[in-house]
C-alpha positions in Angstrom: 0.0 0.0 0.0 1.4 3.4 -1.0 1.8 6.2 1.6 -1.2 8.0 0.0 -3.4 5.0 0.1 -2.4 4.4 3.8 -3.2 8.0 4.7 -6.6 7.7 3.1 -7.2 4.4 4.9 -6.3 6.1 8.2 -9.0 8.7 7.5 -6.6 11.6 6.9 -8.3 14.3 4.8 -6.9 14.7 1.3 -7.4 18.3 0.2 -5.7 18.1 -3.1 -5.2 14.9 -4.9 -2.2 14.8 -7.2 -2.3 13.0 -10.6 0.3 11.6 -12.9 0.7 13.2 -16.4 3.6 11.5 -18.2 6.6 11.9 -16.0 5.1 14.7 -13.8 3.2 14.0 -10.6 1.3 17.0 -9.2 1.2 17.4 -5.5 -1.0 15.7 -2.8 -2.0 17.9 0.1 -3.3 16.4 3.4 -4.8 18.5 6.1 -5.4 18.1 9.8 -2.7 15.5 9.9 -1.9 14.3 13.4 1.8 14.4 14.3 1.8 10.7 15.4 0.2 9.4 12.2 2.1 7.1 9.9 2.0 9.9 7.2 3.7 12.4 9.5 6.3 9.8 10.8 7.7 9.0 7.3 10.5 10.7 5.4 8.7 11.3 2.1 10.5 12.1 -1.1 7.7 13.1 -3.4 5.1 15.7 -4.0 3.3 15.2 -0.7 2.6 18.0 1.7 0.8 17.8 5.0 -0.6 20.4 7.4 -0.2 19.7 11.0 -1.8 22.3 13.3 0.2 23.8 16.1 -1.1 25.9 19.1 1.8 28.3 19.1 5.4 28.7 18.2 6.7 26.5 21.0 4.3 23.7 20.0 5.2 24.1 16.4 8.9 23.5 17.2 8.0 20.6 19.4 6.0 19.0 16.6 8.7 19.7 14.0 11.5 18.2 16.1 9.4 15.1 17.2 10.8 12.9 14.4 13.7 10.6 13.8 14.4 12.5 10.6 15.7 16.0 9.8 16.7 16.6 6.2 15.0 19.8 5.3 12.2 22.1 6.6 10.5 25.3 5.6 8.7 28.1 7.4 6.2 30.4 5.6 5.6 33.6 7.5 5.0 37.3 7.1 7.3 38.0 10.1 10.8 37.3 8.8 12.5 37.9 12.1 10.3 35.4 13.8 10.8 32.9 10.9 14.6 33.2 11.3 14.4 32.7 15.1 12.2 29.6 14.7 14.4 28.2 11.9 17.3 28.1 14.3 15.3 25.9 16.6 14.3 23.2 14.1 16.5 20.1 14.1 17.1 19.8 10.3 20.0 20.1 8.0 18.4 23.1 6.3 15.5 25.3 7.1 14.2 27.7 4.4 12.1 30.8 5.4 9.6 31.7 2.7 11.4 29.5 0.2 10.9 26.0 -1.1 12.8 23.2 0.7 14.4 21.9 -2.5 16.8 24.8 -2.9 20.4 23.5 -3.2 23.4 25.8 -3.5 26.8 24.3 -4.4 28.7 26.5 -2.1 26.7 25.6 1.0 26.7 22.4 3.1 23.7 20.1 2.4 22.7 17.1 4.5 20.4 16.1 7.2 20.3 15.5 10.9 19.2 12.4 12.9 18.4 9.5 10.4 18.4 11.8 7.4 21.6 11.2 5.5 25.2 10.6 6.6 26.4 14.1 7.1 27.1 17.1 4.9 28.2 17.4 1.3 29.1 20.4 -0.9 32.6 22.0 -1.4 34.9 21.8 1.6 32.2 20.4 3.9 32.5 17.0 2.2 36.2 16.9 2.9 35.6 17.6 6.6 32.8 15.0 6.7 35.0 12.2 5.3 38.3 13.2 6.8 39.8 12.6 10.3 42.4 15.2 11.1 45.4 13.7 12.9 48.8 15.1 13.7 51.8 12.9 13.3 55.3 14.1 14.2 58.5 12.4 13.3 61.8 13.3 15.0 64.7 12.4 12.6 67.5 12.9 15.1 68.0 10.8 18.2 66.9 12.7 21.4 68.6 12.0 24.7 65.9 11.7 27.3 66.8 12.3 31.0 65.1 9.1 32.1 
């Protein structure tokens, strides 16, 4: 059973039903999703969006961080200062404020937190991710130790 079929079977309301046209799949939008539902607990790579209602900012951060994944997130807001503050509290590799979460810049690190990915990649961050720095010193002349 697909994730969309499972969500429908669980009684989650489908507000917009995507459809396939050739190689393009238009988005699915689920509303009033519970944070403990199977739909909300999966790391979905597809045109699926879900709306989970929060009581306030603190509750929204709690909901966003209550997952074993953390690849990317987004905040849509008219208050940019508030959006930036909240973005720093979300446990994900990237958080976009008023932008789509699929943006990837080659000069910035990309990767997730928790069970989303294996670290960061992109320019020098990939070197740091796959390198262990170690100092090795070699004395070529014999030293006389006092003990």
